[in-house]
N, C-alpha and C positions, 0 to 999 in steps of 0.2 A: 327597478325600485327603486324609489325614493328613501333612505335614510332618514328618519327625522330622529332631535335630539331637543331637550330640554334648553328652549330660549326665551331672552326677556326683550326689553324694551323700556327706554325712560322716556316719555313724552308729555307734553302740555298739551292738554284736552280745552277744548275751547268750553264744551260741558262740562259741568260736575257730573263726573260717572260712580256711583257708589262702590264702593269695595263687594268682590264677588259677581261684579257685572258682567255679563258674556255678551259676544257677538261673536257672528261669522268673520271668518278671515275677510271675506268681500264686503262685508259693512261696517268697516271701519268708521266710528265717530271723527270729525273734523276735528283734528291735532298738528303740533308739529313736533318732531322726532327732536330729543336732546340726545340721544345716547343711541346708536343705530342697533340693531340687533345684535345680540350676544350672548354668551354662553360664561358662566360663572361658577368657580370652585368654591361652596358654600350656602348658609341660607338665602332665599331671597326676603324672607323676615328681618334676617339680622342686616343683610344689605338697607334695606327703607329703614331700618330703623339707624343705620347710619348715615345715611344721605339726611334725614333729619337732622341727624345730629349739626351734622356740616352744614345744614341750610337755614338752620335755625333761626339765625339773624339777616337772614336775605328780603330784601325788601322786594316788590314786584319788579319788573324788567318791563320795559315797552318796546316794540318794533313794530316799523310800519311796514304793509304790504306795497314791495318798489316794483315788483316786475311783472310777467307770467316768463316761463320758460316749457320745456318738453326735457323729462328725464326718460333713463332706462335706455339699453344696447340699441334698442329701434326706434327711440325717443315718442314712445308709444303713453308717455305718463304725463299729464298736462298739470303742472305745479303752481304755484305760487309764491314767487321770491318773497323773502322779509330780509330787511336791511340790519347786514349782522352786524350789530354795534358793540362797540366794545363791553358793556354790560352783557349782554347776550354771550357775546364771544366766552367772556369770565364764567358765567353760568356753565354751561357747557362745558370748559374747560375742568371745575368746581367737581363737578358728577363723575367726569372721567378719573380726577385723582384719587376718590374715594373708592370708581371701579378696580382702578390698580390692586387695590388692598386685597382683592377677590379673583386674583389671574384672570383677569376678564379676558376672553377670547373672540373679538368681533369677528362677526359675518364678514362685513368689509370696513375694516379699519381704515382705509382711506378716506372714508365720510365723517373721519372725526379729527380732532384736531384744527390745523391747517384746512384742512378739505369739507368742512363742518360746512354745509348751506342749509341754514333755515329757511323750512319751506310748507305749503299747507297743499295736501293732493288737494286738483278740483274734482268735487263728487258730483252728481246729480242731482240730490236732495240738500245739501249745501255748501257753501265755498266762501273763501273771503274772496274780498274786489280789493283792486286795486286804490292804494291809502287805506285803506282799514288800517287800524293798530290793534295789535296784540295786545294784552298786559300778560306776562307771563307769572301770573301768582300761585302757581301751583307744578309738581310734576309726579305723574302717575307711574306706577311702576305696572306691566303689562306682562302677565304669562302669553306666552306666544305659543305653548304647546300644554295646554290644561287637560289634566285625566290622559296624557297622549295620546291628544287629538289635535295632528296639525292644521284642522281646519278652523279650531276656534279659538277664542282670546276669551282673557279672564283679567278682568282689573283686580291684581293684587292690592293695593293702597296709592292713597292721593297725599303728599304732604303738600300743606298751604303757608307760605311765606309769612310774615308779620306784614300787617297792613299799616302805612304809616301817613 
């Protein structure tokens, strides 16, 4: 029997999703994860406010889709890799610094810091193509266990960066 606990993730969604939007764990919208699945000590609403404060002066970051790869232990997850630009790496690390203040525990800490590999999973309904450019102009906090249901996901909130 699996034991589930409250977890979150931070991602850039390609399409804007309203606060409270729910979906099945099998029907993720197209996104790029910026902080892998984690637990925190504290309120997710406070975390979202702290991230908004830290990122309030960020301008959108751009990265190009540069390659295909297969992730997972059995290499069964088809992904499109994005160029890990210095600006995208800095955005990722800024998020990690905020999370540190919440005594974050990651499911897979090896996917953070130098192990960060920005990618979008290839999906049947939508996917990024090689040479597409993604503009990271927002970050969304997603509840991985809404109402104690491990098979659903819920958007807690989205922070939009300033536009220049």
